[in-house]
GUKEGU-535160 format. One line per field, with one value per atom (N, C-alpha, C): residue number from 1; residue in one letter; chain; atom name; x, z, y. Coordinates in steps of 0.05 Angstrom, whole numbers, always signed. Layout:
% GUKEGU-535160
resi c(NUM | ...)
resn c(A | ...)
chain c(A | ...)
name c(CA | ...)
X c(X | ...)
Z c(Z | ...)
Y c(Y | ...)
***
This chain:
% GUKEGU-535160
resi c(1 | 1 | 1 | 2 | 2 | 2 | 3 | 3 | 3 | 4 | 4 | 4 | 5 | 5 | 5 | 6 | 6 | 6 | 7 | 7 | 7 | 8 | 8 | 8 | 9 | 9 | 9 | 10 | 10 | 10 | 11 | 11 | 11 | 12 | 12 | 12 | 13 | 13 | 13 | 14 | 14 | 14 | 15 | 15 | 15 | 16 | 16 | 16 | 17 | 17 | 17 | 18 | 18 | 18 | 19 | 19 | 19 | 20 | 20 | 20 | 21 | 21 | 21 | 22 | 22 | 22 | 23 | 23 | 23 | 24 | 24 | 24 | 25 | 25 | 25 | 26 | 26 | 26 | 27 | 27 | 27 | 28 | 28 | 28 | 29 | 29 | 29 | 30 | 30 | 30 | 31 | 31 | 31 | 32 | 32 | 32 | 33 | 33 | 33 | 34 | 34 | 34 | 35 | 35 | 35 | 36 | 36 | 36 | 37 | 37 | 37 | 38 | 38 | 38 | 39 | 39 | 39 | 40 | 40 | 40 | 41 | 41 | 41 | 42 | 42 | 42 | 43 | 43 | 43 | 44 | 44 | 44 | 45 | 45 | 45 | 46 | 46 | 46 | 47 | 47 | 47 | 48 | 48 | 48 | 49 | 49 | 49 | 50 | 50 | 50 | 51 | 51 | 51 | 52 | 52 | 52 | 53 | 53 | 53 | 54 | 54 | 54 | 55 | 55 | 55 | 56 | 56 | 56 | 57 | 57 | 57 | 58 | 58 | 58 | 59 | 59 | 59 | 60 | 60 | 60 | 61 | 61 | 61 | 62 | 62 | 62 | 63 | 63 | 63 | 64 | 64 | 64 | 65 | 65 | 65 | 66 | 66 | 66 | 67 | 67 | 67 | 68 | 68 | 68 | 69 | 69 | 69 | 70 | 70 | 70 | 71 | 71 | 71 | 72 | 72 | 72 | 73 | 73 | 73 | 74 | 74 | 74 | 75 | 75 | 75 | 76 | 76 | 76 | 77 | 77 | 77 | 78 | 78 | 78)
resn c(X | X | X | X | X | X | X | X | X | X | X | X | X | X | X | X | X | X | X | X | X | X | X | X | X | X | X | X | X | X | X | X | X | X | X | X | X | X | X | X | X | X | X | X | X | X | X | X | X | X | X | X | X | X | X | X | X | X | X | X | X | X | X | X | X | X | X | X | X | X | X | X | X | X | X | X | X | X | X | X | X | X | X | X | X | X | X | X | X | X | X | X | X | X | X | X | X | X | X | X | X | X | X | X | X | X | X | X | X | X | X | X | X | X | X | X | X | X | X | X | X | X | X | X | X | X | X | X | X | X | X | X | X | X | X | X | X | X | X | X | X | X | X | X | X | X | X | X | X | X | X | X | X | X | X | X | X | X | X | X | X | X | X | X | X | X | X | X | X | X | X | X | X | X | X | X | X | X | X | X | X | X | X | X | X | X | X | X | X | X | X | X | X | X | X | X | X | X | X | X | X | X | X | X | X | X | X | X | X | X | X | X | X | X | X | X | X | X | X | X | X | X | X | X | X | X | X | X | X | X | X | X | X | X)
chain c(A | A | A | A | A | A | A | A | A | A | A | A | A | A | A | A | A | A | A | A | A | A | A | A | A | A | A | A | A | A | A | A | A | A | A | A | A | A | A | A | A | A | A | A | A | A | A | A | A | A | A | A | A | A | A | A | A | A | A | A | A | A | A | A | A | A | A | A | A | A | A | A | A | A | A | A | A | A | A | A | A | A | A | A | A | A | A | A | A | A | A | A | A | A | A | A | A | A | A | A | A | A | A | A | A | A | A | A | A | A | A | A | A | A | A | A | A | A | A | A | A | A | A | A | A | A | A | A | A | A | A | A | A | A | A | A | A | A | A | A | A | A | A | A | A | A | A | A | A | A | A | A | A | A | A | A | A | A | A | A | A | A | A | A | A | A | A | A | A | A | A | A | A | A | A | A | A | A | A | A | A | A | A | A | A | A | A | A | A | A | A | A | A | A | A | A | A | A | A | A | A | A | A | A | A | A | A | A | A | A | A | A | A | A | A | A | A | A | A | A | A | A | A | A | A | A | A | A | A | A | A | A | A | A)
name c(N | CA | C | N | CA | C | N | CA | C | N | CA | C | N | CA | C | N | CA | C | N | CA | C | N | CA | C | N | CA | C | N | CA | C | N | CA | C | N | CA | C | N | CA | C | N | CA | C | N | CA | C | N | CA | C | N | CA | C | N | CA | C | N | CA | C | N | CA | C | N | CA | C | N | CA | C | N | CA | C | N | CA | C | N | CA | C | N | CA | C | N | CA | C | N | CA | C | N | CA | C | N | CA | C | N | CA | C | N | CA | C | N | CA | C | N | CA | C | N | CA | C | N | CA | C | N | CA | C | N | CA | C | N | CA | C | N | CA | C | N | CA | C | N | CA | C | N | CA | C | N | CA | C | N | CA | C | N | CA | C | N | CA | C | N | CA | C | N | CA | C | N | CA | C | N | CA | C | N | CA | C | N | CA | C | N | CA | C | N | CA | C | N | CA | C | N | CA | C | N | CA | C | N | CA | C | N | CA | C | N | CA | C | N | CA | C | N | CA | C | N | CA | C | N | CA | C | N | CA | C | N | CA | C | N | CA | C | N | CA | C | N | CA | C | N | CA | C | N | CA | C | N | CA | C | N | CA | C | N | CA | C | N | CA | C | N | CA | C | N | CA | C)
X c(-760 | -732 | -717 | -695 | -678 | -657 | -642 | -620 | -598 | -585 | -563 | -536 | -518 | -491 | -472 | -458 | -438 | -411 | -392 | -366 | -350 | -333 | -317 | -289 | -269 | -241 | -237 | -221 | -214 | -184 | -173 | -145 | -143 | -125 | -120 | -91 | -88 | -61 | -61 | -37 | -35 | -49 | -64 | -79 | -59 | -53 | -34 | -48 | -74 | -89 | -84 | -86 | -81 | -99 | -123 | -143 | -139 | -120 | -116 | -104 | -109 | -97 | -67 | -51 | -22 | -13 | +10 | +23 | +34 | +29 | +39 | +54 | +72 | +88 | +88 | +90 | +92 | +109 | +121 | +137 | +124 | +126 | +114 | +135 | +139 | +157 | +144 | +158 | +147 | +148 | +165 | +167 | +144 | +135 | +115 | +90 | +91 | +68 | +65 | +83 | +81 | +86 | +72 | +74 | +83 | +97 | +105 | +81 | +82 | +61 | +64 | +42 | +44 | +55 | +69 | +82 | +83 | +83 | +85 | +114 | +133 | +161 | +170 | +194 | +204 | +221 | +230 | +249 | +237 | +213 | +201 | +196 | +184 | +180 | +206 | +226 | +252 | +266 | +263 | +275 | +262 | +236 | +221 | +234 | +242 | +254 | +278 | +295 | +319 | +313 | +292 | +283 | +272 | +256 | +244 | +266 | +286 | +308 | +324 | +329 | +343 | +328 | +302 | +286 | +283 | +285 | +281 | +303 | +327 | +350 | +346 | +328 | +324 | +304 | +291 | +270 | +284 | +290 | +307 | +292 | +267 | +252 | +228 | +225 | +204 | +190 | +166 | +151 | +145 | +147 | +139 | +110 | +93 | +66 | +64 | +58 | +56 | +27 | +16 | -12 | -10 | -19 | -18 | -46 | -57 | -83 | -82 | -102 | -105 | -131 | -133 | -157 | -162 | -187 | -195 | -206 | -196 | -206 | -220 | -245 | -260 | -247 | -245 | -234 | -255 | -248 | -267 | -286 | -310 | -329 | -318 | -322 | -313 | -335)
Z c(-345 | -352 | -334 | -346 | -331 | -314 | -300 | -284 | -303 | -294 | -310 | -297 | -315 | -305 | -310 | -289 | -291 | -284 | -303 | -297 | -277 | -262 | -242 | -242 | -239 | -237 | -210 | -208 | -183 | -182 | -158 | -154 | -135 | -141 | -123 | -113 | -87 | -75 | -50 | -40 | -15 | +7 | +24 | +46 | +69 | +75 | +96 | +121 | +122 | +145 | +169 | +193 | +218 | +220 | +209 | +211 | +191 | +173 | +151 | +163 | +149 | +156 | +153 | +168 | +164 | +139 | +129 | +107 | +119 | +107 | +117 | +95 | +104 | +86 | +95 | +76 | +81 | +59 | +64 | +44 | +39 | +14 | +6 | -9 | -1 | -14 | -40 | -62 | -88 | -93 | -78 | -81 | -68 | -44 | -30 | -23 | -27 | -21 | +8 | +25 | +53 | +55 | +74 | +77 | +105 | +107 | +133 | +144 | +170 | +182 | +170 | +168 | +159 | +182 | +174 | +193 | +182 | +200 | +192 | +185 | +190 | +181 | +164 | +152 | +134 | +148 | +173 | +186 | +192 | +203 | +210 | +186 | +164 | +141 | +128 | +127 | +116 | +134 | +160 | +179 | +176 | +170 | +166 | +142 | +121 | +97 | +105 | +123 | +130 | +148 | +165 | +180 | +161 | +142 | +123 | +106 | +98 | +82 | +96 | +122 | +138 | +137 | +139 | +139 | +110 | +90 | +62 | +45 | +45 | +31 | +1 | -12 | -41 | -48 | -28 | -32 | -33 | -57 | -60 | -71 | -80 | -92 | -75 | -71 | -53 | -66 | -59 | -67 | -42 | -45 | -23 | -30 | -10 | -12 | +4 | -9 | +4 | +3 | +25 | +26 | +35 | +18 | +23 | +18 | +38 | +34 | +15 | -1 | -20 | -15 | -22 | -19 | -45 | -54 | -77 | -67 | -78 | -70 | -94 | -89 | -111 | -118 | -143 | -152 | -164 | -182 | -193 | -212 | -214 | -234 | -262 | -281 | -308 | -325)
Y c(+354 | +355 | +336 | +326 | +307 | +322 | +306 | +317 | +328 | +348 | +360 | +350 | +344 | +336 | +360 | +366 | +388 | +376 | +374 | +362 | +379 | +365 | +377 | +365 | +382 | +371 | +360 | +339 | +327 | +322 | +321 | +315 | +292 | +273 | +250 | +252 | +248 | +250 | +233 | +226 | +212 | +227 | +213 | +225 | +229 | +254 | +260 | +272 | +270 | +280 | +262 | +273 | +258 | +234 | +236 | +215 | +193 | +196 | +176 | +151 | +129 | +104 | +106 | +92 | +93 | +78 | +86 | +71 | +46 | +23 | -2 | -17 | -34 | -51 | -80 | -98 | -126 | -138 | -161 | -175 | -202 | -211 | -237 | -253 | -278 | -296 | -305 | -301 | -309 | -339 | -353 | -382 | -397 | -388 | -403 | -387 | -360 | -343 | -335 | -344 | -336 | -306 | -293 | -264 | -256 | -234 | -223 | -208 | -203 | -185 | -157 | -143 | -115 | -98 | -77 | -59 | -31 | -11 | +17 | +25 | +8 | +13 | -9 | -7 | -27 | -48 | -42 | -59 | -87 | -88 | -114 | -131 | -121 | -139 | -148 | -130 | -139 | -158 | -155 | -175 | -202 | -202 | -227 | -242 | -228 | -240 | -257 | -247 | -262 | -286 | -283 | -307 | -328 | -320 | -338 | -351 | -335 | -345 | -366 | -363 | -383 | -410 | -408 | -433 | -445 | -428 | -436 | -423 | -434 | -421 | -417 | -432 | -429 | -407 | -396 | -375 | -348 | -339 | -315 | -291 | -294 | -272 | -264 | -238 | -228 | -204 | -199 | -175 | -158 | -132 | -114 | -105 | -107 | -97 | -71 | -49 | -23 | -14 | -7 | +3 | +32 | +50 | +79 | +90 | +104 | +116 | +140 | +143 | +166 | +180 | +205 | +220 | +236 | +236 | +252 | +278 | +300 | +327 | +340 | +348 | +361 | +388 | +394 | +419 | +437 | +455 | +473 | +460 | +472 | +463 | +470 | +453 | +459 | +471)
***
């Protein structure tokens, strides 16, 4: 006989355990692709935007990159 498969429900959610990686943010200039350093708060990446804008006044569009750890938790067997 072969292996049997038994389905199981799972839940995915942000990992809030102390051992989880921190949530980080960075900004990217859409005109030239230059990126800010990653930071655990939003102040440093947003501050980088204004420094970059002073050097490149025509660069007006930016993307925020957010990295958030997630964890899958096994649920009941179906």
